C-alpha positions as CSV (number, residue, x, y, z in Angstrom):
1,X,2.7,-29.3,-16.5
2,X,3.1,-25.9,-18.3
3,X,0.7,-23.0,-18.0
4,X,0.4,-19.5,-19.3
5,X,-0.7,-16.5,-17.2
6,X,-3.1,-14.3,-19.1
7,X,-1.8,-10.8,-18.1
8,X,-3.3,-7.4,-19.0
9,X,-0.7,-7.0,-21.7
10,X,-2.3,-9.9,-23.5
11,X,-5.9,-8.7,-22.9
12,X,-6.4,-5.8,-25.2
13,X,-9.6,-4.8,-23.6
14,X,-8.8,-5.4,-20.0
15,X,-9.7,-1.9,-19.1
16,X,-12.2,-1.9,-16.2
17,X,-11.5,0.8,-13.8
18,X,-11.3,0.3,-10.0
19,X,-10.2,-2.7,-8.0
20,X,-13.0,-4.3,-6.0
21,X,-14.3,-7.5,-4.5
22,X,-17.6,-9.3,-5.2
23,X,-19.8,-11.2,-2.7
24,X,-21.5,-13.9,-4.9
25,X,-21.5,-15.3,-8.4
26,X,-25.0,-14.5,-9.5
27,X,-25.0,-16.2,-12.9
28,X,-22.8,-17.6,-15.7
29,X,-23.4,-19.1,-19.1
30,X,-21.3,-20.3,-22.0
31,X,-22.5,-19.6,-25.5
32,X,-20.9,-22.4,-27.6
33,X,-21.9,-20.7,-30.9
34,X,-19.8,-17.7,-30.1
35,X,-17.2,-19.3,-27.8
36,X,-18.1,-16.7,-25.2
37,X,-18.4,-17.0,-21.4
38,X,-20.7,-14.6,-19.6
39,X,-20.1,-13.9,-15.9
40,X,-22.2,-11.7,-13.5
41,X,-21.6,-11.1,-9.8
42,X,-23.5,-9.0,-7.3
43,X,-20.5,-6.8,-6.7
44,X,-17.3,-5.7,-8.4
45,X,-14.6,-8.3,-9.2
46,X,-11.3,-8.5,-11.0
47,X,-10.9,-11.9,-12.6
48,X,-7.5,-13.7,-12.7
49,X,-6.9,-16.2,-15.5
50,X,-4.4,-18.7,-16.7
51,X,-4.2,-21.1,-19.6
52,X,-2.9,-24.6,-18.8
53,X,-1.9,-27.1,-21.4
54,X,-2.3,-30.8,-21.9
55,X,-5.2,-31.1,-21.6
56,X,-5.8,-27.5,-22.5
57,X,-8.1,-25.6,-20.2
58,X,-8.8,-22.0,-19.3
59,X,-8.9,-21.4,-15.6
60,X,-10.6,-18.2,-14.3
61,X,-10.5,-17.3,-10.6
62,X,-12.9,-14.7,-9.1
63,X,-11.2,-13.5,-5.9
64,X,-13.5,-12.5,-3.1
65,X,-16.4,-14.3,-4.6
66,X,-18.6,-17.2,-3.3
67,X,-20.6,-19.6,-5.4
68,X,-23.4,-20.2,-2.8
69,X,-24.4,-23.4,-4.6
70,X,-23.1,-26.9,-5.4
71,X,-20.4,-27.2,-8.1
72,X,-21.6,-27.5,-11.7
73,X,-20.1,-29.5,-14.6
74,X,-21.7,-28.6,-17.9
75,X,-20.8,-31.1,-20.7
76,X,-20.6,-29.6,-24.2
77,X,-20.1,-31.0,-27.7
78,X,-17.4,-30.0,-30.1
79,X,-13.8,-28.9,-29.3
80,X,-14.8,-27.5,-25.9
81,X,-15.6,-30.5,-23.7
82,X,-17.0,-28.9,-20.6
83,X,-17.3,-25.9,-18.3
84,X,-17.0,-26.5,-14.6
85,X,-17.8,-24.0,-11.8
86,X,-17.0,-24.6,-8.2
87,X,-15.7,-23.1,-4.9
88,X,-11.9,-23.3,-5.1
89,X,-11.4,-22.0,-1.5
90,X,-13.4,-20.0,1.0
91,X,-12.7,-16.7,-0.9
92,X,-12.4,-17.8,-4.5
93,X,-14.9,-19.1,-7.1
94,X,-13.1,-21.0,-10.0
95,X,-14.4,-21.5,-13.5
96,X,-12.6,-24.1,-15.7
97,X,-13.2,-24.2,-19.5
98,X,-11.7,-27.5,-20.7
99,X,-10.9,-28.5,-24.3
100,X,-11.1,-32.0,-25.7
101,X,-7.9,-34.0,-26.1
102,X,-5.9,-32.9,-29.2
103,X,-7.3,-29.3,-29.3
104,X,-5.6,-26.1,-28.1
105,X,-6.0,-22.4,-28.6
106,X,-3.8,-19.2,-28.8
107,X,-3.6,-17.6,-25.3
108,X,-3.0,-14.2,-26.8
109,X,-6.5,-14.3,-28.5
110,X,-8.3,-14.8,-25.2
111,X,-10.0,-11.5,-24.4
112,X,-11.8,-10.2,-21.3
113,X,-14.3,-7.5,-21.6
114,X,-15.5,-5.6,-18.6
115,X,-19.1,-4.5,-19.3
116,X,-19.3,-3.1,-15.8
117,X,-17.7,-3.7,-12.4
118,X,-19.8,-6.9,-12.0
119,X,-20.3,-8.1,-15.6
120,X,-17.6,-9.7,-17.7
121,X,-17.4,-11.6,-20.9
122,X,-14.6,-13.9,-22.0
123,X,-14.1,-14.5,-25.7
124,X,-12.2,-17.6,-26.8
125,X,-10.6,-18.1,-30.2
126,X,-11.7,-21.1,-32.3
127,X,-9.8,-24.1,-30.9
128,X,-7.5,-25.8,-33.4
129,X,-5.9,-29.3,-33.6
130,X,-2.8,-29.4,-31.4
131,X,0.1,-30.9,-33.3
132,X,2.7,-28.2,-33.9
133,X,0.3,-25.3,-32.8
134,X,1.0,-26.1,-29.2
135,X,4.8,-26.3,-28.8
136,X,4.7,-26.0,-25.0
137,X,2.4,-29.0,-24.4
138,X,3.8,-31.9,-22.5
139,X,2.7,-35.5,-22.3
140,X,1.2,-36.8,-19.1
141,X,-1.1,-33.9,-18.3
142,X,-3.7,-34.2,-15.5
143,X,-7.2,-32.8,-15.2
144,X,-7.4,-29.6,-13.1
145,X,-9.6,-30.0,-10.1
146,X,-11.9,-27.3,-8.6
147,X,-10.6,-28.3,-5.1
148,X,-7.5,-26.5,-3.7
149,X,-5.9,-29.8,-2.7
150,X,-5.6,-30.9,-6.3
151,X,-5.1,-27.5,-7.9
152,X,-2.3,-26.8,-10.2
153,X,0.1,-25.0,-10.4
154,X,0.7,-24.2,-6.7
155,X,4.2,-25.0,-5.5
156,X,4.6,-27.4,-2.5
157,X,6.9,-24.8,-1.0
158,X,6.3,-21.0,-0.8
159,X,8.6,-18.6,-2.6
160,X,10.7,-16.4,-0.4
161,X,12.6,-13.3,-1.8
162,X,16.0,-13.1,-0.1
163,X,17.6,-10.1,-1.7
164,X,18.2,-8.1,-4.9
165,X,21.8,-7.9,-6.2
166,X,23.4,-5.6,-8.8
167,X,25.3,-7.7,-11.4
168,X,27.4,-6.6,-14.4
169,X,24.5,-7.0,-16.8
170,X,21.4,-6.3,-14.7
171,X,19.9,-7.4,-11.4
172,X,19.5,-10.8,-9.7
173,X,16.5,-11.4,-7.4
174,X,17.5,-14.3,-5.3
175,X,14.7,-16.5,-4.1
176,X,14.3,-19.7,-2.0
177,X,11.6,-22.3,-1.8
178,X,9.1,-22.7,-4.6
179,X,9.9,-21.7,-8.2
180,X,8.8,-18.0,-8.6
181,X,5.9,-17.1,-10.8
182,X,6.5,-13.7,-12.2
183,X,4.6,-10.8,-13.8
184,X,6.8,-8.2,-15.4
185,X,5.7,-4.9,-16.9
186,X,7.4,-1.7,-18.1
187,X,5.4,1.6,-18.1
188,X,4.3,3.1,-21.4
189,X,6.7,6.0,-20.9
190,X,9.5,3.5,-20.3
191,X,10.7,5.1,-17.0
192,X,9.4,2.4,-14.5
193,X,9.8,-1.3,-14.8
194,X,7.9,-3.5,-12.3
195,X,8.4,-7.1,-11.4
196,X,5.7,-8.8,-9.3
197,X,6.5,-12.3,-7.9
198,X,3.2,-14.0,-7.3
199,X,2.7,-15.8,-4.0
200,X,6.1,-14.6,-2.7
201,X,7.1,-13.1,0.7
202,X,10.1,-11.1,1.7
203,X,12.7,-12.7,3.9
204,X,13.0,-11.0,7.3
205,X,15.0,-7.8,6.9
206,X,15.0,-7.9,3.1
207,X,12.5,-5.1,2.7
208,X,15.0,-2.6,4.1
209,X,17.8,-3.7,1.8
210,X,17.4,-1.5,-1.3
211,X,20.4,-2.2,-3.6
212,X,22.6,0.7,-4.5
213,X,22.6,1.2,-8.3
214,X,25.1,4.1,-8.6
215,X,23.3,5.0,-11.8
216,X,24.5,1.9,-13.6
217,X,22.5,0.6,-16.5
218,X,20.4,3.8,-16.4
219,X,18.7,2.7,-13.2
220,X,18.2,5.5,-10.7
221,X,17.0,3.3,-7.8
222,X,15.5,-0.1,-7.0
223,X,12.6,-0.5,-4.6
224,X,11.6,-3.8,-2.9
225,X,8.4,-4.1,-1.0
226,X,5.7,-6.6,0.1
227,X,2.3,-5.7,-1.3
228,X,-0.7,-5.9,1.1
229,X,-2.4,-8.6,-1.0
230,X,-3.8,-12.1,-0.5
231,X,-2.2,-14.2,-1.8
232,X,1.1,-12.3,-1.1
233,X,3.0,-10.5,-3.9
234,X,6.6,-9.2,-3.6
235,X,7.2,-6.2,-5.9
236,X,10.6,-5.1,-7.3
237,X,10.5,-1.7,-9.0
238,X,13.2,-0.2,-11.2
239,X,13.1,3.6,-11.4
240,X,14.9,4.4,-14.7
241,X,16.8,7.5,-15.7
242,X,16.8,6.5,-19.4
243,X,13.3,5.7,-20.8
244,X,14.4,4.3,-24.2
245,X,15.6,0.9,-23.0
246,X,13.4,-2.2,-22.9
247,X,14.0,-4.4,-19.8
248,X,13.3,-8.1,-19.6
249,X,12.6,-10.6,-16.8
250,X,13.3,-14.4,-16.7
251,X,13.7,-17.2,-14.2
252,X,17.0,-19.0,-14.3
253,X,17.8,-22.7,-13.6
254,X,18.5,-21.9,-9.9
255,X,15.1,-20.4,-9.4
256,X,16.2,-16.7,-9.2
257,X,14.8,-13.9,-11.3
258,X,17.1,-12.2,-13.7
259,X,16.3,-8.6,-14.7
260,X,18.4,-7.3,-17.7
261,X,18.2,-4.5,-20.3
262,X,17.4,-5.5,-23.8
263,X,16.9,-3.5,-27.0
264,X,15.7,0.0,-27.5
265,X,12.0,1.0,-27.1
266,X,10.3,2.3,-30.2
267,X,9.3,6.0,-29.9
268,X,5.9,6.4,-28.2
269,X,3.1,7.9,-30.2
270,X,1.9,10.9,-28.2
271,X,-1.8,11.7,-28.0
272,X,-3.0,14.3,-30.5
273,X,-5.1,15.9,-27.8
274,X,-3.4,15.5,-24.5
275,X,-5.3,16.1,-21.3
276,X,-3.7,19.1,-19.6
277,X,-4.3,19.6,-15.9
278,X,-1.8,22.3,-15.1
279,X,0.6,20.4,-12.8
280,X,4.4,20.6,-12.8
281,X,6.3,17.7,-14.3
282,X,7.5,15.3,-11.6
283,X,11.1,15.5,-12.8
284,X,11.3,19.2,-12.2
285,X,10.7,20.0,-8.5
286,X,9.8,23.5,-7.4
287,X,12.0,24.9,-4.6
288,X,10.4,26.4,-1.5
289,X,12.6,29.4,-1.0
290,X,11.2,31.1,2.1
291,X,8.4,31.1,4.7
292,X,7.8,34.3,6.6
293,X,5.3,36.7,8.0
294,X,4.0,39.6,5.9
295,X,1.4,42.4,6.0
296,X,2.0,43.3,9.6
297,X,1.7,39.7,10.8
298,X,-1.6,39.0,9.1
299,X,-0.2,36.5,6.5
300,X,2.2,33.6,6.5
301,X,3.7,33.7,3.1
302,X,5.4,30.8,1.3
303,X,7.6,31.7,-1.7
304,X,8.5,29.2,-4.4
305,X,10.6,29.5,-7.6
306,X,7.7,28.4,-9.8
307,X,3.9,27.8,-9.5
308,X,3.0,24.8,-7.3
309,X,0.0,22.7,-6.4
310,X,-0.9,22.2,-2.8
311,X,-3.4,20.8,-0.3
312,X,-4.2,21.9,3.2
313,X,-6.2,20.9,6.3
314,X,-6.3,20.4,10.0
315,X,-4.8,17.6,12.0
316,X,-7.3,16.7,14.8
317,X,-4.8,15.2,17.2
318,X,-2.2,17.9,17.3
319,X,-4.6,20.8,16.5
320,X,-2.1,22.0,13.9
321,X,-2.7,23.1,10.3
322,X,-0.8,21.4,7.5
323,X,0.1,22.7,4.1
324,X,1.5,20.1,1.6
325,X,3.2,21.3,-1.5
326,X,3.5,18.7,-4.2
327,X,6.5,18.2,-6.6
328,X,8.7,20.5,-4.4
329,X,11.8,20.5,-2.3
330,X,13.2,22.8,0.4
331,X,15.8,25.2,-0.8
332,X,17.7,25.1,2.4
333,X,17.3,26.1,6.1
334,X,14.0,27.9,6.7
335,X,14.3,30.5,9.6
336,X,12.0,30.0,12.5
337,X,9.7,32.8,13.9
338,X,10.3,34.3,17.3
339,X,8.2,33.6,20.4
340,X,6.1,36.8,19.9
341,X,4.9,35.7,16.4
342,X,1.2,34.9,16.0
343,X,2.1,31.3,14.8
344,X,4.9,28.8,15.1
345,X,5.7,26.5,12.2
346,X,8.0,23.7,11.1
347,X,8.9,22.7,7.5
348,X,10.3,19.4,6.3
349,X,10.7,17.2,3.3
350,X,8.0,14.6,3.8
351,X,9.2,12.5,0.9
352,X,11.3,13.0,-2.2
353,X,8.7,15.1,-3.9
354,X,6.6,16.7,-1.1
355,X,7.2,19.5,1.3
356,X,4.9,19.7,4.4
357,X,4.5,22.8,6.6
358,X,2.9,22.5,10.0
359,X,1.5,25.7,11.5
360,X,0.5,26.0,15.1
361,X,-1.6,29.2,15.9
362,X,-0.9,30.8,19.3
363,X,-3.6,31.7,21.7
364,X,-6.2,34.2,20.3
365,X,-5.1,33.6,16.7
366,X,-7.3,32.0,14.0
367,X,-6.1,30.7,10.7
368,X,-8.0,31.6,7.5
369,X,-7.7,30.0,4.1
370,X,-4.7,29.7,1.8
371,X,-4.7,32.1,-1.1
372,X,-2.4,32.6,-4.1
373,X,-1.6,36.3,-4.3
374,X,1.0,35.6,-7.0
375,X,2.0,32.7,-9.3
376,X,4.9,31.8,-7.0
377,X,3.3,32.8,-3.6
378,X,1.0,31.0,-1.2
379,X,-0.5,33.0,1.6
380,X,-2.1,31.7,4.8
381,X,-4.4,34.3,6.3
382,X,-3.9,35.0,10.1
383,X,-6.7,36.5,12.2
384,X,-6.3,37.8,15.7
385,X,-5.8,41.0,17.7
386,X,-3.3,42.3,15.2
387,X,-4.8,40.7,12.1
388,X,-7.5,41.7,9.7
389,X,-10.9,40.2,10.1
390,X,-10.6,37.7,7.3
391,X,-12.9,34.7,7.0
392,X,-12.3,31.8,9.2
393,X,-11.3,28.4,7.7
394,X,-14.2,26.8,9.4
395,X,-16.9,28.9,7.8
396,X,-17.3,31.4,5.0
397,X,-20.0,33.8,6.0
398,X,-20.5,35.1,2.4
399,X,-20.0,32.1,0.1
400,X,-19.6,32.8,-3.6
401,X,-22.1,30.8,-5.7
402,X,-20.6,28.6,-8.4
403,X,-21.1,29.8,-12.0
404,X,-24.6,28.9,-13.0
405,X,-23.6,27.8,-16.4
406,X,-21.6,24.9,-15.0
407,X,-24.2,23.5,-12.6
408,X,-27.5,24.2,-14.1
409,X,-30.3,26.0,-12.2
410,X,-29.9,27.1,-8.6
411,X,-27.2,28.6,-6.5
412,X,-24.7,26.6,-4.4
413,X,-26.2,26.2,-0.9
414,X,-24.6,27.5,2.2
415,X,-23.7,24.9,4.7
416,X,-24.2,25.1,8.4
417,X,-21.7,26.5,11.0
418,X,-20.5,22.9,11.6
419,X,-17.0,22.3,10.3
420,X,-17.1,19.6,7.5
421,X,-14.1,17.7,6.1
422,X,-14.5,16.0,2.7
423,X,-11.9,13.4,1.5
424,X,-11.6,13.6,-2.3
425,X,-10.0,10.5,-3.8
426,X,-8.7,10.7,-7.4
427,X,-8.5,7.1,-8.6
428,X,-5.4,5.3,-9.8
429,X,-2.1,7.2,-10.4
430,X,1.5,6.6,-11.1
431,X,2.2,3.2,-12.8
432,X,-1.5,2.5,-12.7
433,X,-3.2,4.7,-15.4
434,X,-6.6,3.3,-14.8
435,X,-8.7,3.0,-17.9
436,X,-7.1,4.1,-21.2
437,X,-9.6,5.2,-23.8
438,X,-10.0,6.8,-27.2
439,X,-6.9,8.7,-28.4
440,X,-5.0,7.3,-25.4
441,X,-6.7,9.5,-22.8
442,X,-5.9,8.2,-19.3
443,X,-8.3,7.9,-16.4
444,X,-5.7,9.0,-13.8
445,X,-5.2,12.4,-15.5
446,X,-8.8,13.1,-16.0
447,X,-9.9,12.3,-12.5
448,X,-7.0,14.2,-10.8
449,X,-7.9,17.4,-12.7
450,X,-11.6,17.0,-11.7
451,X,-10.7,16.2,-8.1
452,X,-8.4,19.3,-7.9
453,X,-11.3,21.5,-9.0
454,X,-13.8,19.8,-6.7
455,X,-11.5,20.4,-3.7
456,X,-10.9,24.0,-4.6
457,X,-14.7,24.7,-5.0
458,X,-15.4,23.1,-1.6
459,X,-12.7,25.2,0.1
460,X,-14.3,28.3,-1.5
461,X,-17.5,27.5,0.3
462,X,-15.9,27.0,3.7
463,X,-15.6,23.2,3.5
464,X,-12.2,21.6,4.2
465,X,-11.1,19.3,1.4
466,X,-8.4,16.7,1.8
467,X,-7.1,14.8,-1.3
468,X,-5.7,11.3,-1.1
469,X,-3.2,12.1,-3.9
470,X,-2.2,15.5,-5.3
471,X,0.1,14.4,-8.1
472,X,0.7,11.4,-10.4
473,X,1.7,9.0,-7.6
474,X,0.7,5.3,-7.1
475,X,-1.2,4.7,-3.9
476,X,-2.7,1.5,-2.7
477,X,-6.4,1.3,-1.6
478,X,-5.8,1.0,2.1
479,X,-3.9,4.3,2.6
480,X,-6.6,6.2,0.8
481,X,-9.2,5.0,3.4
482,X,-6.7,5.5,6.2
483,X,-6.2,9.1,5.3
484,X,-9.9,9.8,5.4
485,X,-10.2,8.1,8.8
486,X,-7.2,9.9,10.1
487,X,-8.6,13.4,9.3
488,X,-12.0,12.3,10.6
489,X,-13.6,13.0,7.2
490,X,-17.3,13.7,7.1
491,X,-17.6,12.2,3.6
492,X,-15.5,10.2,1.2
493,X,-15.8,10.8,-2.5
494,X,-13.8,8.6,-4.9
495,X,-13.6,9.9,-8.5
496,X,-13.0,7.5,-11.4
497,X,-13.7,7.2,-15.2
498,X,-15.3,4.1,-16.7
499,X,-14.3,1.9,-19.7
500,X,-15.5,-0.9,-21.8
501,X,-14.2,-2.5,-25.0
502,X,-12.9,0.1,-27.5
503,X,-15.1,-1.6,-30.1
504,X,-18.2,-0.2,-28.1
505,X,-17.8,3.6,-28.5
506,X,-21.6,3.8,-28.4
507,X,-21.6,3.3,-24.6
508,X,-21.4,6.5,-22.5
509,X,-22.8,7.8,-19.3
510,X,-22.3,8.2,-15.6
511,X,-22.6,5.7,-12.8
512,X,-22.5,6.3,-9.0
513,X,-21.7,3.5,-6.5
514,X,-22.3,3.2,-2.8
515,X,-22.0,0.2,-0.4
516,X,-23.7,0.8,2.9
517,X,-24.4,4.3,4.4
518,X,-23.6,6.3,1.2
519,X,-26.9,5.7,-0.6
520,X,-28.4,9.2,0.1
521,X,-25.0,10.9,-0.8
522,X,-24.9,8.8,-4.0
523,X,-28.3,9.9,-5.1
524,X,-27.8,13.6,-4.4
525,X,-24.4,13.8,-6.2
526,X,-25.7,11.6,-9.1
527,X,-28.7,13.9,-9.6
528,X,-26.5,17.0,-9.5
529,X,-24.2,15.6,-12.2
530,X,-27.2,14.8,-14.4
531,X,-28.6,18.3,-13.9
532,X,-25.3,20.1,-14.4
533,X,-23.8,18.1,-17.3
534,X,-26.7,16.5,-19.2
535,X,-24.8,13.2,-19.1
536,X,-26.5,9.9,-19.9
537,X,-27.9,8.3,-16.7
538,X,-26.5,4.8,-16.0
539,X,-28.1,4.7,-12.5
540,X,-27.0,4.7,-8.9
541,X,-25.8,1.2,-8.0
542,X,-24.6,-0.7,-4.9
543,X,-21.1,-2.3,-5.0
544,X,-18.5,-3.8,-2.7
545,X,-15.6,-1.6,-3.7
546,X,-12.8,-1.7,-1.1
547,X,-12.9,2.1,-0.4
548,X,-16.6,2.0,0.1
549,X,-16.6,-1.1,2.4
550,X,-13.7,0.0,4.5
551,X,-14.6,3.6,5.2
552,X,-16.7,4.5,8.2
553,X,-18.2,7.7,6.9
554,X,-20.8,8.0,4.0
555,X,-18.8,7.1,0.9
556,X,-19.4,7.0,-2.9
557,X,-17.5,6.1,-6.0
558,X,-18.3,8.2,-9.1
559,X,-17.7,7.1,-12.6
560,X,-17.7,10.4,-14.5
561,X,-18.0,8.9,-18.0
562,X,-16.6,6.2,-20.3
563,X,-13.1,7.1,-21.8
564,X,-14.0,4.4,-24.4
565,X,-17.2,6.1,-25.3
566,X,-17.2,8.4,-28.3
567,X,-19.4,11.0,-26.6
568,X,-17.8,10.9,-23.2
569,X,-14.2,10.7,-24.4
570,X,-14.7,13.9,-26.4
571,X,-16.2,15.6,-23.4
572,X,-13.7,14.4,-20.8
573,X,-10.9,15.6,-23.1
574,X,-12.3,19.2,-22.9
575,X,-11.1,21.2,-19.9
576,X,-14.4,23.2,-19.9
577,X,-16.4,20.0,-19.5
578,X,-14.2,18.8,-16.7
579,X,-14.8,22.0,-14.9
580,X,-18.5,21.6,-15.4
581,X,-18.3,18.1,-14.0
582,X,-16.3,19.3,-11.0
583,X,-18.8,22.0,-10.3
584,X,-21.7,19.5,-10.4
585,X,-20.0,17.2,-8.0
586,X,-19.1,20.0,-5.6
587,X,-22.7,21.2,-5.7
588,X,-24.0,17.7,-4.9
589,X,-21.7,17.5,-2.0
590,X,-22.8,20.9,-0.6
591,X,-26.5,20.0,-1.1
592,X,-26.0,16.8,0.9
593,X,-24.0,18.7,3.7
594,X,-26.8,21.3,3.9
595,X,-29.3,18.5,4.6
596,X,-27.3,17.0,7.5
């Protein structure tokens, strides 16, 4: 039996931002006149779909969703014979749309549309008589059951990835067990190619065996890892030096996956109005040249060879202060301070593109905030017997109000003496652009710029801000929550941009989500955004997003506008509006903290 996975590359409007799980299928209906299926859940969901032939049926799985009622089999007239809904397993609701014998449809014309995190429509093309239109049909097909025991196409034996080998004309991913089901994608820029092997696990020890490429075939390195998903997925990532080569993936007769370079990628059309967020390119790393005391021991100064982005904060367990410098590398050996210095520090290369500096104040010394006295200088203020009485990091006694023009009426409130930590989570990143909207604007760029500004504004008001990502890197959901828990964050604020079908530019506005204990925080920030930006109100909603369910502190997920909306896309492409949005979010956070 053959089947065809409906991947995002085939779904031109598969743009819904944010991965989430839903609790229950609230309603569904099939409009036969429009060949359209409507799905509504009481929480966010990311449907998975496949088209199976002979007989032809569309299978839609809703992970993390329960039906909560008996299975339903709705008989229809015409080319579509029936729609069946049932509980496939304890964690998945399955919807099967089955065509009558002799009919088929084009899988590339099946389109998902995310109206919101919990509302989807599925548009089917008009079914046609099979004959030659369905060249991959086979005789002897069987009816797909809603029960797992009879489900297709699960292999009797699980797939195990044994290793990845460099060959003369590409890479060979050796597998054992069931025949691998693959999902292959190359980034829009052409510099990253990703192979996901569905339902596959790594053989013991295989995760640490990253094959050496020696730069052959334009591949800088190969990464093999097990994704923390259920069902399991093994991911093989090619980091490419040359971005003008199209790669391909296929399964050979022995059941191994072959990765090979093909033709040349056509030039990418660049956006006419790119979103600029003032960050250095990933390929060009800044060099940390020196770290030393200055101004009679009242500053620890970090000198770089170009402007850099950074985050900073306290580590509760070690009582040390950390400064992370993104897109940077150490220039060489950094000298250590002597025992009489007001602080001690260590500097190391945390990963290939991040330098981290740990600062431990000595007795009687307090650390102030990080300032930027020059474009290539970062200065950490030191306060003690020999230091100037600069403001403490834990409290700013004279907070500067945010510009009124960006936040509407009222000054930014002063927070209490209590030390607050706010985790700011810019959604998506790296290979995952999030929603892609009008003129190609990308969610990951917009929300990172806004998040940077929110963090900076909070720090100016004496509130410590910790960002889950500080550059264009891909981060799973679990590490985002883990970071917030590790720094004992007071609040968790995840920032996203929304999307719908590009054919609906009329839909714009902001939405704010919470799950459990974030309701008051959601209402305060949402009201501040409405007041500060004049955006259309699409309400505060409850949803089961992973980062909301798994965080212990009050948490919210903000959708700052629709990149597919004509009004919102124009605003979000404007740096001044993004600053206005950031100020409104920061003000909402500070108002909430003042009330605690």
